[in-house]
Structures are given as structure tokens and as C-alpha cells.
RODO-2510 file (C-alpha; in nm, 4 decimals, decimal comma):
residues 183
     n   res          X          Y          Z
     1     m     2,8757     6,8883    15,5497
     2     r     2,8122     6,5343    15,6177
     3     i     2,9861     6,4687    15,2687
     4     r     3,3319     6,6169    15,3838
     5     r     3,3132     6,4641    15,7208
     6     f     3,2570     6,1023    15,5599
     7     a     3,5328     6,1981    15,3033
     8     c     3,7661     6,3055    15,5829
     9     v     3,7098     5,9759    15,7751
    10     s     3,7588     5,7765    15,4502
    11     l     4,0697     5,9421    15,3747
    12     g     4,2019     5,8926    15,7252
    13     a     4,1254     5,5095    15,7092
    14     v     4,3079     5,5100    15,3734
    15     l     4,6098     5,6648    15,5589
    16     a     4,5995     5,4456    15,8420
    17     v     4,5627     5,1282    15,6581
    18     g     4,8690     5,2687    15,4206
    19     l     5,0715     5,3560    15,7283
    20     m     5,0042     5,0050    15,8742
    21     g     5,1053     4,8441    15,5257
    22     s     5,4434     5,0456    15,5267
    23     v     5,5070     4,9460    15,8915
    24     a     5,4423     4,5794    15,7980
    25     a     5,6481     4,6144    15,5349
    26     a     5,9453     4,7527    15,7169
    27     l     5,9231     4,4791    15,9790
    28     a     5,9347     4,2246    15,6818
    29     d     6,2673     4,3830    15,5782
    30     t     6,4051     4,3296    15,9283
    31     v     6,3428     3,9490    15,9420
    32     e     6,6453     3,7622    15,8918
    33     p     6,6439     3,4621    15,6645
    34     i     6,6843     3,1121    15,7980
    35     r     7,0191     2,9526    15,6946
    36     v     6,9688     2,6064    15,5371
    37     h     7,2472     2,3726    15,4183
    38     c     7,1196     2,1332    15,1632
    39     r     7,2917     1,7861    15,0773
    40     g     7,2136     1,4595    14,9222
    41     a     7,2200     1,1306    15,1053
    42     g     7,4596     0,8741    14,9781
    43     a     7,7033     0,5997    15,0674
    44     s     8,0456     0,7187    15,1664
    45     g     7,9830     1,0723    15,0530
    46     f     7,8706     0,9659    14,6971
    47     v     7,5138     1,0649    14,5689
    48     t     7,3137     0,8749    14,3170
    49     p     7,2260     1,0751    14,0065
    50     e     6,8677     1,0706    14,0841
    51     v     6,9252     1,2393    14,4159
    52     g     7,1825     1,4935    14,2728
    53     d     6,9036     1,5967    13,9919
    54     s     6,6519     1,6177    14,2796
    55     l     6,8996     1,8301    14,4949
    56     k     6,9813     2,0731    14,2072
    57     d     6,6069     2,1284    14,1504
    58     v     6,5513     2,1996    14,5344
    59     l     6,8495     2,4153    14,5146
    60     g     6,7102     2,6115    14,2242
    61     a     6,3591     2,6335    14,4046
    62     f     6,5322     2,8046    14,6889
    63     e     6,6794     3,0643    14,4973
    64     g     6,3734     3,2350    14,4565
    65     k     6,2954     3,2401    14,8142
    66     k     6,5790     3,4407    14,9358
    67     d     6,3797     3,6599    15,1833
    68     v     6,2707     3,3505    15,3897
    69     i     6,5696     3,1234    15,3169
    70     q     6,9414     3,1619    15,2950
    71     l     7,1594     2,8761    15,1531
    72     v     7,4677     2,8148    15,3229
    73     d     7,7488     2,5860    15,2187
    74     s     7,8209     2,4100    15,5643
    75     p     7,6174     2,2539    15,8265
    76     d     7,7966     2,4411    16,1100
    77     k     7,6474     2,7698    15,9634
    78     a     7,3045     2,6479    15,9149
    79     d     7,0066     2,6805    16,1069
    80     l     6,8635     2,3810    15,9271
    81     v     6,9916     2,0842    15,7392
    82     l     6,7897     1,9467    15,4656
    83     t     6,8981     1,6042    15,3235
    84     v     6,7574     1,4813    14,9899
    85     q     6,7041     1,1110    15,0719
    86     g     6,5676     0,9946    14,7274
    87     r     6,2965     0,9921    14,5101
    88     g     6,0761     0,7348    14,3416
    89     y     5,7009     0,6210    14,2695
    90     q     5,4385     0,6006    14,4739
    91     e     5,0810     0,4540    14,4194
    92     t     4,7941     0,6722    14,5259
    93     g     4,5521     0,3915    14,5942
    94     r     4,3241     0,5090    14,2956
    95     r     4,2930     0,3414    13,9666
    96     i     4,2786     0,4856    13,6135
    97     y     4,0241     0,3436    13,3890
    98     r     4,0534     0,3452    12,9949
    99     s     3,8082     0,2223    12,7805
   100     t     3,8576     0,1502    12,3894
   101     r     3,5634     0,0731    12,1405
   102     t     3,6007    -0,0792    11,8137
   103     k     3,3099    -0,1867    11,5768
   104     r     3,2896    -0,5455    11,7338
   105     s     3,4213    -0,5250    12,0855
   106     y     3,4472    -0,2821    12,3950
   107     r     3,7549    -0,3174    12,5907
   108     s     3,8218    -0,1446    12,9432
   109     t     4,1509    -0,1517    13,1317
   110     s     4,2604    -0,0096    13,4590
   111     t     4,5795     0,0722    13,5971
   112     k     4,7103     0,2030    13,9471
   113     e     4,7797     0,5639    13,9675
   114     t     5,1313     0,6662    14,0791
   115     v     5,2784     0,9845    14,1535
   116     k     5,6389     1,1108    14,1558
   117     v     5,7766     1,1495    14,5272
   118     v     6,0984     1,3356    14,6315
   119     r     6,1865     1,2605    14,9995
   120     a     6,4177     1,4486    15,2482
   121     s     6,4703     1,4842    15,5927
   122     l     6,4861     1,8225    15,7736
   123     e     6,7171     1,8733    16,0925
   124     a     6,6947     2,1480    16,3382
   125     g     6,9144     2,0570    16,5925
   126     a     6,8048     1,7258    16,7727
   127     y     6,4735     1,7764    16,5875
   128     r     6,4084     1,5767    16,2595
   129     l     6,1340     1,5689    16,0294
   130     t     6,0731     1,3736    15,6937
   131     i     5,8984     1,5768    15,4359
   132     y     5,8026     1,5004    15,0784
   133     g     5,7406     1,6599    14,7673
   134     v     5,4714     1,5150    14,5022
   135     d     5,3925     1,5638    14,1610
   136     n     5,2039     1,3667    13,8854
   137     s     5,4332     1,4309    13,6072
   138     f     5,7652     1,5993    13,6546
   139     w     6,0556     1,5448    13,9225
   140     k     6,1418     1,9106    13,9141
   141     s     5,7683     2,0193    14,0111
   142     a     5,8064     1,7403    14,2895
   143     a     6,1275     1,9123    14,4172
   144     n     5,9649     2,2503    14,4063
   145     g     5,6971     2,1097    14,6002
   146     l     5,9317     1,9998    14,8609
   147     a     6,1052     2,3307    14,8810
   148     g     5,7350     2,4627    14,9414
   149     q     5,6982     2,2379    15,2261
   150     v     6,0309     2,3464    15,3953
   151     e     5,9411     2,7349    15,3395
   152     k     5,5945     2,6522    15,4979
   153     w     5,7738     2,4789    15,7937
   154     v     6,0191     2,7630    15,8423
   155     k     5,7566     3,0286    15,8377
   156     g     5,5582     2,8375    16,0978
   157     n     5,8632     2,7723    16,3251
   158     y     6,0338     3,0881    16,2579
   159     p     6,0448     3,2064    16,6426
   160     q     6,1556     2,8719    16,7522
   161     i     6,4420     2,8407    16,4729
   162     m     6,5524     3,2078    16,5751
   163     a     6,5640     3,1072    16,9544
   164     k     6,7952     2,8223    16,8825
   165     r     7,0245     3,0500    16,6572
   166     q     7,0491     3,2810    16,9726
   167     n     7,1224     3,0048    17,1988
   168     k     7,3963     2,8879    16,9624
   169     k     7,5718     3,2450    16,9435
   170     a     7,5449     3,2729    17,3147
   171     a     7,7230     2,9139    17,3766
   172     f     7,9851     3,0069    17,1237
   173     s     8,0431     3,3483    17,2837
   174     a     8,0539     3,1810    17,6329
   175     a     8,3182     2,9308    17,4980
   176     d     8,4977     3,2183    17,3565
   177     t     8,5330     3,4069    17,6894
   178     d     8,6192     3,1002    17,8894
   179     s     8,8907     3,0317    17,6334
   180     d     9,0315     3,3688    17,7049
   181     e     9,0162     3,3581    18,0724
   182     e     9,2354     3,0526    18,0348
   183     k     9,5503     3,2376    17,8763
***
């Protein structure tokens, strides 16, 4: 009798956890993705090849995140605007030591460690944030890190971004009703 009661309680717990999981999955499906417009910074509308390559890598990284981020082609349609500013090398402050030994001598050299950094600015209305993607070896990995930073920021600020979107819609609909009344 105790075994049956325990089995029923355990089965009930498993069903409850499964039900909560399906409710959470259903809520996750109703979440709207944040609309992001990506562009490269440049003088007079021209972008350097390095910025263009990093922009292409960031756009490729966002393709795998369609449930969170939706790419749009215009800043007017976007909730966020991501501008790739540039890329370069940055010293970490650490030194790399190398030793060479021959039959007669021992030589030790050191160099400053550098990493590859992709820099961008993220804009949400009047709010502006500078973010970085960093990797030791590859530019593409640094751009993927930058996309990961954007995704993390979006998830942490989702309610505020959606509130700004609703305010923007309300302002447009109010402007439409005002123009209809003037006619």
C-alpha cells in the first residue's frame, strides 16, 4: 500500500513537472523576437573591408538566434540598432614567455599577449552602449562573441525593449488619428 501511494505521488510529481515544462514552452513560443538592424560604421556611407567582414560575421551569428533576434533592413523598423565600429588588436596586460635551449645556451624571450576585438555600439532609442567581442585567434569567433553579448543584453532587458516598442506603436497610432481628424 505504501509503495502504491509513493508511486502515485511520484507519478503526480512527474506529470506536474511535465505540465509546467509544456506551459513554459508554450510561453516561450509566444515571446516576440526583438527586431535588430545591423550596419557598419564608415565615412560617407562607405565601410572598410575589415568592418564589412565583421558585420557579415555578426549577421551570420544572428541567423542562429531567430527565436530571440529578428534582423530587419531599416532602423525605423528596429527596436535596436547595432553599429559595428571596427576591429583591432588589444593587449591583455599579460606576457607570453618562450624558452629555447641549445647545447651551449639557454634563451628566454617574452612578448605581450594580444587578442582580437570587434567593437560595436548598441542603440535603443536614446540609450547607447558600447560592446565588445573578444577572441584569441579568430575574427569570426570575436564577432560571434559580440552577437552573444547582444543576445545576453536583449534577454536581460526584454521587458524594457517591449515597453519601448508599445510606446512607439501608440505614438504612431495617435499620429494617424490626428491626421485623420485634420481631413
